[in-house]
C-alpha positions as CSV (number, residue, x, y, z in Angstrom):
1,M,-1.6,263.7,66.8
2,V,-0.2,264.9,63.5
3,G,0.3,262.6,60.9
4,L,1.5,263.0,57.2
5,L,-1.0,261.6,54.5
6,S,1.1,259.2,52.4
7,D,-1.1,259.7,49.2
8,K,-0.2,263.6,49.5
9,I,3.6,263.3,49.8
10,Q,6.0,262.5,47.0
11,N,9.6,261.5,48.1
12,T,12.1,261.1,45.1
13,T,15.4,259.3,45.9
14,Q,17.8,259.4,43.1
15,Q,21.4,258.0,43.2
16,S,24.0,260.0,41.3
17,P,27.1,258.5,39.9
18,S,28.9,260.0,43.1
19,Q,26.4,258.2,45.4
20,H,24.6,261.3,46.4
21,V,20.9,260.9,47.5
22,H,18.3,263.9,46.8
23,V,15.2,264.1,48.4
24,T,12.3,266.0,46.6
25,W,9.2,267.3,48.4
26,P,5.8,267.8,46.9
27,N,5.9,270.4,43.9
28,E,2.4,271.9,45.0
29,Y,1.4,271.2,48.7
30,V,1.7,269.1,51.8
31,S,-1.3,268.2,53.9
32,V,-1.5,267.5,57.7
33,T,-4.3,266.6,59.9
34,T,-5.0,267.4,63.5
35,D,-8.1,266.3,65.6
36,D,-9.8,265.1,62.3
37,Q,-9.4,268.4,60.7
38,S,-7.2,269.0,57.5
39,T,-5.6,272.1,56.2
40,S,-3.3,272.5,53.4
41,V,-0.4,274.8,53.1
42,D,1.9,276.1,50.2
43,Q,5.4,274.7,50.0
44,E,6.7,278.2,50.5
45,D,5.0,278.0,54.1
46,L,6.3,274.5,54.5
47,Y,9.9,275.9,53.8
48,H,9.8,278.5,56.5
49,G,8.5,275.8,59.0
50,D,4.9,277.3,59.6
51,V,1.7,275.6,59.3
52,L,-1.6,276.9,60.0
53,K,-4.5,274.5,61.4
54,A,-8.2,275.1,62.4
55,G,-8.5,275.7,66.2
56,P,-11.6,274.4,68.2
57,N,-13.4,277.6,67.8
58,E,-14.8,278.7,64.5
59,G,-12.5,281.4,63.1
60,D,-9.5,280.6,65.4
61,K,-6.3,279.5,63.8
62,E,-3.2,277.9,65.7
63,R,0.2,277.9,64.4
64,M,2.2,274.8,64.5
65,V,5.8,273.9,63.6
66,F,6.1,271.1,60.8
67,R,9.8,270.0,60.3
68,P,10.2,266.9,58.5
69,Q,13.6,265.1,59.0
70,V,15.1,262.7,56.5
71,T,18.1,260.9,57.2
72,V,19.6,258.7,54.4
73,N,22.7,256.5,54.6
74,V,24.4,255.3,51.6
75,F,27.0,252.3,51.8
76,G,29.1,251.3,49.0
77,N,31.4,248.1,48.4
78,N,34.1,249.4,50.5
79,G,31.9,250.8,53.4
80,P,30.5,254.1,54.3
81,N,30.2,256.5,51.1
82,T,32.7,259.2,50.7
83,G,31.4,260.6,47.6
84,T,33.3,258.2,45.3
85,T,32.5,254.7,44.1
86,G,34.9,251.9,44.6
87,A,36.1,251.9,41.0
88,E,36.5,255.6,41.3
89,G,38.3,255.4,44.5
90,S,40.8,253.0,43.0
91,K,41.4,255.3,39.9
92,K,42.0,258.2,42.2
93,E,44.3,256.3,44.3
94,S,46.1,255.1,41.4
95,A,46.5,258.5,40.0
96,E,48.0,259.8,43.1
97,L,50.5,257.0,43.1
98,V,51.7,257.8,39.7
99,S,51.9,261.4,40.5
100,E,53.9,260.7,43.6
101,K,56.0,258.3,41.5
102,L,56.7,261.1,38.8
103,A,57.4,263.7,41.4
104,K,59.9,261.4,43.3
105,E,61.7,260.7,39.9
106,T,61.8,264.4,39.0
107,D,63.5,265.2,42.2
108,D,66.0,262.5,41.8
109,K,66.8,263.9,38.3
110,I,67.2,267.1,39.5
111,A,69.3,266.0,42.5
112,D,71.7,264.0,40.1
113,L,71.9,266.9,37.7
114,T,72.9,269.2,40.6
115,A,75.4,266.8,41.9
116,K,77.0,266.6,38.5
117,L,77.0,270.4,38.0
118,E,78.7,270.9,41.1
119,A,81.5,268.3,40.2
120,L,82.0,269.9,36.9
121,S,82.3,273.4,38.8
122,Q,84.9,272.2,40.9
123,K,86.9,270.7,37.9
124,V,86.8,274.0,36.1
125,D,88.0,275.8,39.3
126,K,90.8,273.3,39.3
127,L,91.8,273.7,35.8
128,S,91.5,277.4,36.3
129,A,94.2,277.1,39.2
130,L,96.4,275.1,37.1
131,A,96.6,277.5,34.3
132,S,97.2,280.3,36.7
133,A,100.0,278.6,38.3
134,R,101.6,277.3,35.2
135,G,103.9,280.2,34.8
136,P,104.5,283.1,32.2
137,R,103.3,282.7,28.5
138,V,105.8,282.5,25.9
139,E,105.2,283.0,22.3
140,C,108.0,282.9,19.3
141,G,108.2,283.0,15.8
142,L,110.2,283.9,12.7
143,W,109.9,287.0,10.2
144,N,111.8,287.8,6.9
145,T,111.9,291.2,5.1
146,A,110.7,289.4,1.9
147,E,107.1,289.5,3.5
148,V,107.0,293.3,2.9
149,R,109.6,293.9,-0.1
150,S,111.4,291.8,-2.8
151,W,115.2,290.9,-2.6
152,K,115.3,292.7,-5.7
153,S,114.8,296.1,-4.0
154,P,117.3,296.2,-1.4
155,S,116.9,298.5,1.6
156,N,118.8,299.4,4.7
157,E,115.6,300.4,6.5
158,T,112.6,297.8,6.6
159,R,109.7,297.5,8.9
160,G,107.1,295.1,9.5
161,R,104.2,294.2,11.9
162,I,104.0,291.1,13.8
163,N,100.8,290.2,15.3
164,F,100.6,287.6,18.4
165,S,98.4,284.7,18.1
166,E,96.4,285.5,21.0
167,D,96.5,288.9,23.0
168,F,98.7,289.1,26.2
169,K,97.0,290.4,29.4
170,S,99.7,292.8,29.8
171,I,102.3,294.2,27.6
172,P,105.0,291.4,27.3
173,K,108.8,291.5,27.0
174,V,110.1,291.0,23.3
175,T,113.5,290.2,22.0
176,T,114.6,289.9,18.4
177,G,117.5,288.4,16.7
178,I,119.0,287.7,13.2
179,S,118.1,284.3,11.8
180,S,119.5,284.7,8.3
181,A,120.9,287.5,6.1
182,D,121.5,288.0,2.2
183,V,123.8,291.0,1.8
184,D,126.3,292.4,-0.9
185,K,129.5,290.6,-0.7
186,N,131.6,293.8,-1.7
187,A,130.5,295.6,1.6
188,N,130.7,295.2,5.4
189,F,128.0,293.2,7.0
190,R,126.2,295.9,9.3
191,I,122.7,294.7,10.3
192,S,120.7,295.7,13.4
193,V,117.2,294.1,14.4
194,Y,115.1,295.4,17.1
195,P,111.2,295.6,18.2
196,T,109.4,298.7,18.7
197,E,105.8,299.8,19.4
198,I,105.1,296.9,21.6
199,D,101.6,296.2,22.9
200,K,99.4,293.5,24.1
201,R,98.5,292.3,20.3
202,G,102.0,292.6,18.9
203,F,104.9,294.6,18.0
204,K,106.8,296.3,14.9
205,V,110.2,294.6,13.7
206,N,112.9,296.7,12.5
207,V,115.8,296.0,10.2
208,D,118.5,298.5,9.7
209,G,121.9,298.7,8.0
210,W,124.4,301.7,7.4
211,A,127.3,302.8,5.5
212,D,127.7,300.9,2.2
213,T,125.9,297.7,3.5
214,V,123.6,296.2,1.0
215,I,120.8,294.3,2.6
216,Y,118.8,292.1,0.1
217,T,116.8,290.0,2.6
218,C,117.1,289.6,6.4
219,G,115.5,286.9,8.6
220,V,114.5,287.7,12.2
221,S,113.6,285.3,15.1
222,W,111.7,286.9,18.2
223,V,110.4,285.8,21.4
224,A,107.7,287.5,23.6
225,I,107.3,286.5,27.2
226,G,104.3,287.8,29.5
227,E,101.0,286.8,30.9
């Protein structure tokens, strides 16, 4: 029969905060007895599972296997130990619940913002459709020769540049007309107004007279129609 000498074995059981139990075997040696004979083995031999003991005849040695088994069951307040205490388990569960709640709130906010963005995009599309279906763009205005010269310097050829408030998408149609005129009373009234050099940004307005007509000032009205 093989028995362990209780005074030669040191068992140290320590409970860590995570409820793990550590078992430490002797630091120097373990003694075993068989048939009233004793032998000592190093811890390294014990680790490999081999123990040498004296045989019945002098000088003979018999090899035996020594495999101590230790089973430790640790139970906490909440049943079998799972690596955490009851308080730590509660904290972990609370943290998981908070994390799940935050994740759900984040998903809800993202879904709400996505829905609002989709609704806004639909409104923009509707406004764009209305803008494209509302017909041609029309712009009009007034111009006077006094913007480029004084009435004290009459001329039968006056030119000026008119710029649109916003560029047209394509070259518009432009018409002009006389809105006012100041001419010499001793000559016939001969005035012609017309646009030239029309582009998407504007056009040149022309005021001409001929023969003995003297133009002190002339007002021009204009209309541009396009896209």
